Backbone as CSV, one residue per row, in Angstrom:
resi,resn,N_x,N_y,N_z,CA_x,CA_y,CA_z,C_x,C_y,C_z
1,MET,-21.463,14.974,-7.856,-20.465,14.756,-6.823,-20.446,13.280,-6.441
2,ALA,-19.261,12.752,-6.184,-19.088,11.340,-5.865,-19.637,11.028,-4.477
3,GLU,-19.985,9.767,-4.302,-20.470,9.316,-2.995,-19.320,9.300,-1.989
4,GLU,-19.658,9.184,-0.714,-18.643,9.052,0.337,-18.021,7.664,0.252
5,ASP,-16.800,7.528,0.763,-16.150,6.220,0.809,-16.998,5.269,1.647
6,LYS,-17.019,3.995,1.256,-17.798,2.990,1.964,-16.851,2.055,2.710
7,TYR,-17.130,1.834,3.984,-16.300,0.957,4.801,-16.502,-0.490,4.407
8,VAL,-15.416,-1.266,4.460,-15.454,-2.690,4.158,-15.566,-3.415,5.490
9,ASN,-16.694,-4.054,5.726,-16.951,-4.697,7.008,-16.460,-6.142,7.083
10,SER,-16.045,-6.719,5.967,-15.653,-8.126,5.954,-14.160,-8.340,6.204
11,ILE,-13.469,-7.288,6.673,-12.031,-7.380,6.877,-11.646,-6.591,8.135
12,SER,-10.668,-7.099,8.884,-10.212,-6.366,10.071,-8.691,-6.412,10.142
13,PHE,-8.119,-5.374,10.754,-6.671,-5.219,10.841,-6.263,-4.981,12.289
14,LYS,-5.192,-5.638,12.718,-4.614,-5.399,14.047,-3.116,-5.258,13.880
15,GLU,-2.591,-4.091,14.270,-1.154,-3.886,14.200,-0.509,-4.458,15.456
16,LEU,0.507,-5.269,15.268,1.237,-5.875,16.366,2.645,-5.294,16.372
17,THR,3.066,-4.714,17.488,4.383,-4.102,17.611,5.244,-4.955,18.534
18,PHE,6.487,-5.181,18.135,7.401,-6.037,18.873,8.384,-5.205,19.689
19,ASP,9.060,-5.862,20.619,10.028,-5.190,21.501,11.145,-4.493,20.727
20,ASP,11.510,-5.047,19.566,12.605,-4.453,18.789,12.147,-3.278,17.917
21,GLY,10.866,-2.913,18.013,10.345,-1.781,17.257,9.679,-2.155,15.941
22,ASN,9.898,-3.361,15.478,9.240,-3.801,14.246,7.760,-4.030,14.504
23,SER,6.992,-4.007,13.440,5.566,-4.265,13.585,5.045,-4.978,12.345
24,LEU,3.894,-5.563,12.495,3.195,-6.168,11.366,1.707,-5.924,11.557
25,ILE,0.985,-6.076,10.482,-0.470,-5.915,10.558,-1.098,-7.259,10.247
26,ALA,-1.813,-7.806,11.221,-2.533,-9.060,11.043,-3.873,-8.732,10.392
27,VAL,-4.227,-9.474,9.356,-5.452,-9.212,8.603,-6.354,-10.431,8.687
28,ASP,-7.597,-10.206,9.089,-8.610,-11.261,9.098,-9.656,-10.903,8.057
29,ILE,-9.936,-11.857,7.159,-10.901,-11.615,6.083,-11.986,-12.676,6.137
30,HIS,-13.236,-12.215,6.167,-14.359,-13.143,6.022,-14.469,-13.386,4.520
31,ALA,-13.926,-14.505,4.056,-13.725,-14.763,2.630,-14.994,-14.612,1.791
32,GLU,-16.082,-15.257,2.195,-17.305,-15.223,1.386,-17.848,-13.803,1.258
33,LYS,-17.902,-13.084,2.367,-18.412,-11.708,2.331,-17.485,-10.799,1.525
34,PHE,-16.166,-10.988,1.670,-15.207,-10.153,0.953,-15.305,-10.381,-0.554
35,ILE,-15.435,-11.631,-0.957,-15.548,-11.955,-2.383,-16.822,-11.344,-2.966
36,GLU,-17.925,-11.443,-2.250,-19.184,-10.839,-2.726,-19.048,-9.327,-2.852
37,MET,-18.422,-8.697,-1.853,-18.216,-7.250,-1.895,-17.325,-6.895,-3.081
38,LEU,-16.263,-7.667,-3.299,-15.313,-7.394,-4.364,-15.969,-7.491,-5.744
39,LYS,-16.902,-8.404,-5.890,-17.623,-8.539,-7.161,-18.455,-7.293,-7.476
40,SER,-18.944,-6.629,-6.441,-19.830,-5.481,-6.648,-19.101,-4.136,-6.723
41,VAL,-17.795,-4.127,-6.435,-17.027,-2.881,-6.420,-16.702,-2.438,-7.841
42,GLU,-16.776,-1.137,-8.063,-16.423,-0.581,-9.364,-14.924,-0.737,-9.599
43,LYS,-14.565,-1.164,-10.804,-13.159,-1.333,-11.160,-12.762,-0.313,-12.224
44,ASN,-11.466,0.006,-12.301,-11.000,0.940,-13.321,-10.837,0.210,-14.657
45,ASP,-10.341,0.903,-15.661,-10.206,0.319,-17.001,-9.287,-0.898,-17.037
46,SER,-8.364,-0.977,-16.092,-7.429,-2.101,-16.031,-7.955,-3.255,-15.185
47,GLY,-9.140,-3.096,-14.600,-9.732,-4.149,-13.799,-9.405,-4.089,-12.320
48,TYR,-8.753,-2.999,-11.884,-8.373,-2.863,-10.475,-9.468,-2.155,-9.686
49,ALA,-9.705,-2.644,-8.475,-10.582,-1.965,-7.520,-9.668,-1.211,-6.565
50,LYS,-10.060,0.009,-6.187,-9.206,0.818,-5.312,-9.763,0.846,-3.897
51,PHE,-8.853,0.685,-2.930,-9.209,0.706,-1.519,-8.251,1.614,-0.771
52,ARG,-8.643,2.004,0.421,-7.776,2.746,1.336,-7.706,1.959,2.635
53,ILE,-6.509,1.862,3.194,-6.334,1.302,4.533,-5.833,2.445,5.395
54,VAL,-6.592,2.746,6.435,-6.330,3.926,7.257,-6.154,3.511,8.714
55,LYS,-5.162,4.123,9.366,-4.948,3.844,10.782,-6.011,4.578,11.596
56,ARG,-6.625,3.857,12.526,-7.630,4.456,13.405,-6.950,5.360,14.429
57,LYS,-7.641,6.378,14.885,-7.085,7.267,15.912,-6.853,6.498,17.203
58,THR,-7.799,5.651,17.550,-7.657,4.778,18.725,-8.157,3.390,18.335
59,PRO,-7.562,2.342,18.879,-8.030,0.992,18.560,-9.489,0.788,18.982
60,SER,-10.178,-0.065,18.250,-11.569,-0.380,18.578,-11.620,-1.236,19.839
61,GLU,-12.826,-1.530,20.306,-12.980,-2.365,21.499,-12.436,-3.778,21.277
62,TRP,-12.259,-4.192,20.006,-11.714,-5.514,19.690,-10.231,-5.436,19.340
63,GLY,-9.635,-4.243,19.450,-8.218,-4.089,19.167,-7.878,-3.803,17.715
64,HIS,-8.885,-3.555,16.890,-8.624,-3.247,15.479,-7.957,-1.875,15.380
65,THR,-6.821,-1.826,14.701,-6.035,-0.591,14.636,-6.179,0.147,13.309
66,HIS,-6.706,-0.515,12.298,-6.868,0.079,10.973,-8.247,-0.287,10.433
67,PHE,-8.675,0.437,9.409,-9.903,0.072,8.719,-9.681,0.215,7.226
68,MET,-10.573,-0.374,6.454,-10.464,-0.346,4.995,-11.746,0.232,4.426
69,SER,-11.584,1.078,3.411,-12.756,1.621,2.727,-12.543,1.524,1.227
70,ILE,-13.655,1.478,0.517,-13.608,1.479,-0.942,-13.317,2.913,-1.364
71,TYR,-12.299,3.106,-2.173,-11.908,4.446,-2.600,-12.869,4.950,-3.677
72,VAL,-13.460,6.104,-3.414,-14.321,6.767,-4.385,-13.698,8.131,-4.655
73,PRO,-13.205,8.364,-5.880,-12.553,9.645,-6.158,-13.522,10.816,-6.028
74,LYS,-13.000,11.904,-5.521,-13.789,13.120,-5.358,-13.431,14.050,-6.516
75,GLU,-14.107,13.900,-7.635,-13.775,14.648,-8.850,-13.825,16.152,-8.631
76,LYS,-14.813,16.611,-7.905,-14.970,18.042,-7.683,-13.783,18.595,-6.898
77,ASN,-13.343,17.892,-5.867,-12.209,18.328,-5.060,-10.916,18.311,-5.867
78,ASP,-10.752,17.314,-6.758,-9.550,17.235,-7.570,-9.426,18.457,-8.469
79,LYS,-10.539,18.912,-9.038,-10.511,20.077,-9.915,-10.118,21.321,-9.134
80,LYS,-10.639,21.463,-7.922,-10.302,22.617,-7.088,-8.828,22.608,-6.732
81,SER,-8.272,21.435,-6.387,-6.870,21.370,-5.997,-5.964,21.668,-7.183
82,ASP,-6.376,21.274,-8.404,-5.592,21.594,-9.586,-5.529,23.097,-9.798
83,VAL,-6.650,23.784,-9.572,-6.689,25.233,-9.726,-5.783,25.884,-8.694
84,LYS,-5.836,25.422,-7.446,-4.997,25.983,-6.386,-3.524,25.766,-6.693
85,LYS,-3.158,24.575,-7.198,-1.768,24.301,-7.535,-1.285,25.266,-8.614
86,THR,-2.125,25.505,-9.624,-1.766,26.419,-10.703,-1.590,27.826,-10.159
87,GLU,-2.513,28.273,-9.293,-2.419,29.611,-8.713,-1.165,29.745,-7.852
88,ASN,-0.879,28.738,-7.026,0.295,28.782,-6.147,1.584,28.820,-6.954
89,SER,1.668,28.031,-8.021,2.891,28.033,-8.819,3.061,29.369,-9.528
90,SER,1.959,30.004,-9.941,2.041,31.323,-10.566,2.518,32.351,-9.558
91,ASN,2.003,32.289,-8.327,2.417,33.228,-7.281,3.887,33.057,-6.941
92,LYS,4.369,31.830,-6.870,5.767,31.581,-6.547,6.672,32.138,-7.636
93,LYS,6.282,31.940,-8.895,7.089,32.429,-9.997,7.159,33.949,-9.970
94,SER,6.024,34.597,-9.724,6.018,36.052,-9.739,6.825,36.618,-8.570
95,SER,6.807,35.965,-7.399,7.593,36.455,-6.272,9.087,36.264,-6.541
96,LYS,9.454,35.201,-7.243,10.855,34.997,-7.606,11.308,36.082,-8.571
97,LYS,10.446,36.432,-9.521,10.773,37.485,-10.477,10.966,38.808,-9.754
98,LYS,10.106,39.098,-8.782,10.208,40.344,-8.020,11.526,40.410,-7.274
99,LYS,11.923,39.300,-6.637,13.179,39.269,-5.900,14.355,39.479,-6.845
100,ALA,14.293,38.862,-8.021,15.372,38.997,-8.993,15.468,40.450,-9.472
101,GLU,14.297,41.098,-9.652,14.292,42.486,-10.097,14.877,43.406,-9.048
102,LYS,14.679,43.066,-7.781,15.203,43.883,-6.693,16.682,43.626,-6.444
103,GLY,17.244,42.675,-7.158,18.658,42.351,-6.979,18.889,41.230,-5.987
104,GLY,17.823,40.667,-5.445,17.937,39.549,-4.511,17.973,38.245,-5.260
105,ALA,18.325,37.188,-4.576,18.336,35.872,-5.181,16.900,35.429,-5.438
106,PRO,16.654,34.812,-6.600,15.298,34.395,-6.953,14.846,33.102,-6.285
107,PHE,15.577,32.614,-5.287,15.180,31.367,-4.614,15.096,31.554,-3.140
């Protein structure tokens, strides 16, 4: 099973919202720490490192509205979701067939 996602501590995000409804996210990066972290992150076959940027439920005491974590795929969960998708699509097809057999619309 894959490890849990790891938070990136060398970067911070603050969402700024304007009177007209537009917003932007200000990003502060501690360059040296971020570069060192980036060197150690696992990359895919194309050389890309994957991250997630997630909105916090409530801003931190410093006003940070989002956080970043290193994306670690959950292989075990992906296999389970594939099985569920296959089962759900089979159930939907069979219920459509039943409706069609009863003379109802299959959708």
